[in-house]
C-alpha positions in Angstrom: 141.0 -114.3 132.6 141.7 -117.5 130.8 139.5 -119.2 133.3 136.6 -116.9 132.6 137.0 -117.4 128.8 137.2 -121.1 129.2 134.2 -121.1 131.5 132.2 -118.8 129.1 133.0 -121.0 126.1 132.0 -124.1 128.1 128.7 -122.4 129.0 128.1 -121.3 125.5 128.9 -124.8 124.1 126.5 -126.3 126.7 123.8 -123.8 125.8 124.2 -124.6 122.1 124.1 -128.3 122.7 120.9 -128.0 124.8 119.3 -125.8 122.1 120.3 -128.2 119.4 118.9 -131.1 121.4 115.7 -129.3 122.0 115.2 -128.6 118.3 115.9 -132.2 117.5 113.4 -133.3 120.1 110.8 -131.0 118.8 111.4 -132.2 115.2 111.3 -135.8 116.4 108.1 -135.2 118.3 106.5 -133.7 115.2 107.6 -136.7 113.1 106.4 -139.0 115.8 102.9 -137.4 115.8 102.7 -137.6 112.0 103.6 -141.3 112.1 101.0 -142.0 114.8 98.4 -140.3 112.6 99.5 -142.4 109.6 99.4 -145.6 111.6 95.9 -144.8 112.9 94.8 -144.1 109.4 96.3 -147.4 108.1 94.7 -149.3 110.9 91.3 -147.8 110.0 91.9 -148.8 106.4 92.8 -152.3 107.4 89.6 -152.7 109.4 87.6 -151.4 106.4 89.3 -153.8 104.0 88.7 -156.7 106.4 85.0 -155.9 106.4 85.0 -155.6 102.7 86.8 -158.9 102.3 84.1 -160.6 104.5 81.3 -159.1 102.5 82.9 -160.1 99.1 83.6 -163.6 100.4 80.0 -164.0 101.5 78.8 -162.7 98.1 81.1 -165.1 96.3 79.8 -168.0 98.3 76.2 -167.0 97.6 76.9 -166.7 93.9 78.6 -170.0 93.8 75.6 -171.7 95.4 73.3 -170.0 92.9 75.5 -171.0 90.0 75.6 -174.6 91.1 71.8 -174.6 91.4 71.4 -173.1 87.9 73.8 -175.6 86.5 71.8 -178.4 88.0 68.6 -176.9 86.7 70.0 -176.5 83.2 71.3 -180.1 83.2 67.9 -181.4 84.1 66.2 -179.4 81.3 68.5 -180.6 78.5 66.7 -183.0 76.2 68.1 -186.4 76.2 69.7 -187.6 73.0 68.0 -190.5 71.3 70.0 -193.6 70.8 71.1 -194.1 67.2 69.2 -196.7 65.4 71.1 -199.4 63.9 70.8 -199.2 60.2 69.1 -202.1 58.6 70.9 -203.8 55.8 69.6 -202.6 52.5 69.3 -204.9 49.6 71.4 -203.9 46.8 69.8 -204.2 43.4 72.1 -205.4 40.7 
């Protein structure tokens, strides 16, 4: 009888362990799928940000060239300052 009880408790314990392990595996698999989805989404976002960075960099370079050209044009349009004339000595009347 003791043998049957021991065997039954062993089988019950094994069944509970297997069930517990199966639940953990299912939960782990669900978490794993969620993480895979998040990773895929983040990779997509990184790709989009990389494209945006290239676009913004190209725009910045074009604006810098345009700014330099406008500065050069503005510099050439500025009127040149006339040199100061040396004042002639005035005669003081006494």
